[in-house]
N, C-alpha and C positions, 0 to 999 in steps of 0.2 A: 176562346180564341176564334176569331172570324175565319171560316174556311176560305182561303183565297190562294190563287196561283201567282207565282212570279213568272213573267214572260220576258225573255231577252232575245233580241235578234243580233246576230254578229257575223263577221267575216274577218279573218286574220287579226284577231285581237289577243294574241298570246301574251302581250305585254301587260294587259290589264284584267283579263277575264278571271284570273285566279283571285285577285283582291276582291273583285265584285262577288264572286261565289262564296268566298270565305266570310264576307260580311253578312251573308244571308243565312249562315248556319243556325239552325234551331228556329228559324222564322216560320217555315211552312213545310208541309210534306210534298209539295208539288212545285218544283222549279223546272221550267221548260226553257231550254236554250235552242233556238232555231238558227242553225248554221247554214250559210249559203255558199259553201265551197271553200272553206279555209284551207290554206296550204302551208301555214307556218307553225303547226303544232297545236293550234287552238283546240281542236277536237280532243286530242289526247289529254289536255289539261282539264277540259270539262268532265271527262270520264273519271277523273280522280275525285270528283265531288258527288254529293248526293243530288244529282240533277239529271233530267231526261234530255238526251241529245236527239234532236230531230234535224235531219239534213233535207234541204229543199232548195228550190231555185230562188233567185233574187228578182223581184218584180217592182223595184222601187220601194222607198221607205213605207209609204202608207199601205199599199197592198200587201207587202210582206209582213208587216206588223199585224194586219188583220188575219192573215193566214196563220200566224203563230198563235195569236189569241184564241183562235178557233180550236187549237189543239190542247188547250189547257183543260185540266180536270174540273176546275171550279169556275163559277160565273164571276166572282169578284177577282179582279186582276190588279196586280202591281206591275206596271210596265216600266222596264229599265233598259237603258242601253248598256252595252258591254263595259263601258268605261265609267259606270255609275254605281259606286258602292254606297252602302248606307251606314250611318254612324250608330252607336249603341243607343242613343236616346231615341232615334227614329225607330229602331228595332223594337224597343220597349213600347213605343206608342202604337206601332202596328200590331204587336201581340195583344195589346189591350183594346184594340179597336172594335167597336160594336156598331154595325150598320144594319138598319132594317129596311130603309127605303131604297129601292133599286135606282132611283134617280139621284142618289147622293154620290158625289165625287170628292176626292181628297186632294187638296192643293198642298204641295210639299216644298219647303224651302231648299235651295241649292247652295252649296259652296263650290265655286268653280276654281280650277287650278290650271295654270300654265306651267308645266314642269312641277316644281314643288312650291311655286308661288301662288298663294291664294289671291284671287282678284276680288277686291272688296268694293270696287267702284267701276265707273264706266259702263260699257255694254254688259258686263257680266255681274256687276254688283246688284245685290237685292233680288237675285233671280229666283223664280218659283214657277212650278208647273203642276198641273193636275196629272197624277200618276196612278191613282187608285180609282177604279170605276167598275161598274157592273156591265159586262158585255151584252146583256140583254137590252140595255138602254143606250150604251155609249160605244162608239167605234171610231177608228181612225179614218180620215178621208183618204183618197187614193193618190194624193200628191206624191210624185217621185222623190221630192226633197222638201225639207221644211214642212213636214206633215203636221197635222193638228187633229185634235179630237173633235168629234161632232157630238154635241150634247142635245138631249131631249128638252122640250119645253118644260119649264118648271124645275130645272136642275137645281139641286141643293149642294152648295160648296162648303166643305169643312176644312179646317186647318188643324194640323197636329204638330207636336214638338219634334225636333230633330231635323237632320239634314241629309240630303243626297249629296255625296261627295263626288263631284264630276271632274275627272281628269281629262280636260278638254283636248289638249295636245301635249305630247311628251317633250317636244323640242321644236325648233324653227323649221326643220326639214318636214316633220310631220304636219306642222301648222300650215306651211305654204302649200303642201300637196292637197290638204283637205280644202283649203280656201279655193284653189283652182278647180277642184272637183265639184264643190258646191256651186261655184259661180257658173260653170258650164251647165250643170243640171238645172239650175234655176232659170238660166237664160232659155233653155229648151222649154221649160214649163211655161214661162211668159209667152214664148212664141206660139205655143199651142193654144194659149188663152187669147191670142190676138193682140197682145200688148206690144207697143213699139218703144224704141229708145230714141229720143230726140237729141239734137246737137247739145242742147243745154244740159240734159240729164247726164249724158256721158261725161261732159267736162266739169259740171258743177257738183253733181251728187257726191262724188268721192270726197271733195273738200268739205262739204257740209257734214258728211258722215263722220269725218275725222274730228271736226270741231264739236259736234254733238257729243261724241263719246269721250273725247279727251278733255274738253273744257267744260261744257255744260253739265255733263254727268260725272265729272270729277275723276276721269281716268288718270290724270296727272298725279293723283294722290297714291297711285300704285307704282309710282316711280318709272323706271325704264320699261318694266313689263307692261304697265298701263299704256305707255307710248307705243310699244310694239303692237299691242292688241288693237289700238285705234287705227294705226297705219295699215295693219293687215285687213281690217274690215273695210277701210277705204279702198284698198287694192281690190278686194273681193267685189266691192260695189262697181268699180271701174270695169273689171273683167266681165261682170254679169251683163252690163248694158252694152259694152263694146261687142260682146259675142251676140247679144240679141240683135243689134243692128246688122251684124254680119249675116245672121240667119235670114233676115228679111232681104238683104242684098243678094243672097244666093237663090232666092225664090225665082 
């Protein structure tokens, strides 16, 4: 069995953290959960499992994930969000995983859910991300939102069987709150990068976003849920660029 650590960052994830930790039972001897100030009982739930709880400050997604990864006992990392459990097939694949080259990363398929509905099409269909890597070679960038991994030259990507089960949002209230939060954070990131929002981008991008995910990528095949997801992403796009323009006007 490859010696690796599972690293999870979270805050106020009492609704989902138990399912995630339960799915990891028997996978590894080092599960680190970095909590940045939960007030909803999340920490108490974590303590019920064979996991190490570390409390620290929140510095944005990228920086916080790097802080958490540095606390792991092993160099090989499985990075998960609090709402990302693993299925049994993925667990078996991970237990049997053998990696010798530190530049190897593992790209894992996702099944995304809105409530209990699996999203097989549109924005969320066919989703996959690199989630296993060696911290000597790979790290997160420092983006406050929509963070991504930074890979070395000559990176080797492997795929394995099984899925990460991502419970994206539990209901419409949760969905709308997260979309607003992410839109504001992304607008601030774009502002710091010097990006601007034109008249056409604010007015046209939301419509193009909806058409892309609902029609071109088949979101309509997911029924009402697919329509909701496409509309919410279009709303997020509008808020992001409207807020970006506002930030430049306030300068």
